[in-house]
C-alpha angles and dihedrals in degrees: 000000000000090000092055090052093049091046091050093047090049092050094049090046092052091048093049090048091052092045092050091049092050095045091049093049093046097046102032088234118141112256093253093057091044090054089050092051092047093049089047093051092045092048091047092051093048093050096046101039120084110265097258090054095040089060088055092063091068090040091053091050091049093051101028122144130192094286095060093045089048095050093045092049090048091051093049091043089055090049090051090049089057088059096044097257 
């Protein structure tokens, strides 16, 4: 059981690191600000979505492939563009 939790944590950590890097590259934001933006968007989605869907946000991050990371970084890049970043 502990191995499963560690594996899940490591996968999510790698996905978040990749997402932070891509958002930073596409928006020109420093990585710490990109991380804050991502955490804000993820938190917002989890608060606003119905419970069954909110749980899928974490699930998507745990099992994310390039497509999810690309879409998320595009979305945050567009948001950054609205604010001149």
